[in-house]
C-alpha positions in Angstrom: 14.1 3.7 -11.4 12.2 0.4 -11.5 10.1 -1.7 -9.2 9.8 -5.3 -8.2 6.6 -7.1 -7.3 7.2 -9.1 -4.2 3.7 -10.6 -3.7 2.5 -13.6 -5.7 0.0 -13.1 -8.5 -2.7 -15.0 -6.6 -2.1 -12.8 -3.5 -2.4 -9.6 -5.6 -5.6 -10.8 -7.3 -7.2 -11.6 -4.0 -6.3 -8.2 -2.6 -7.9 -6.5 -5.6 -11.0 -8.6 -5.2 -11.3 -7.8 -1.5 -10.3 -4.2 -1.6 -11.1 -3.2 -5.3 -10.8 0.4 -6.6 -12.3 3.3 -4.8 -13.4 6.6 -6.4 -10.9 9.4 -6.0 -8.2 7.1 -4.6 -5.2 5.3 -6.2 -4.6 1.7 -5.4 -5.0 -0.6 -3.6 -1.3 -1.0 -2.6 0.0 -3.8 -0.5 2.7 -2.7 2.0 3.8 -6.0 3.5 0.3 -7.2 4.2 -1.2 -3.8 5.0 -3.5 -2.5 2.2 -3.5 1.2 1.7 -4.9 3.6 -0.9 -3.3 6.9 -1.9 -5.5 10.0 -1.9 -3.9 12.6 -4.2 -6.1 15.4 -2.9 -5.0 14.9 0.7 -1.5 13.8 -0.3 -1.7 10.9 2.2 -2.3 7.2 2.3 -5.7 6.0 3.5 -6.2 2.8 5.5 -9.7 1.3 4.8 -9.5 -1.1 7.8 -9.3 1.8 10.2 -11.0 4.5 8.1 -8.2 6.9 8.9 -5.3 8.5 7.0 -1.8 7.1 7.9 0.4 9.7 9.6 3.5 10.7 7.7 5.9 9.3 10.4 4.1 5.9 10.3 4.3 5.9 6.5 8.0 6.5 6.8 8.3 3.4 9.0 6.3 1.3 6.5 8.5 2.5 3.6 11.7 1.8 5.6 10.5 -1.8 6.2 9.6 -2.2 2.6 13.1 -1.0 1.5 14.7 -3.5 3.9 12.7 -6.3 2.3 13.7 -5.2 -1.2 17.4 -4.9 -0.2 17.4 -8.5 0.9 15.8 -9.8 -2.3 
């Protein structure tokens, strides 16, 4: 299985400058403009803008939207 970067390099660089790495978390990951980190201990995505973990059903919606964008590309 492969992957495709759908954000421009400048956009990705600015995201990393603004959201940088966080201890114990993987990322940042850009989900169609929403920046999330993955917490392997919790097994869930963390949203730094709300300071909450993303519920599994909400993450399913985000992933479905991402798959729709990839299918169109």
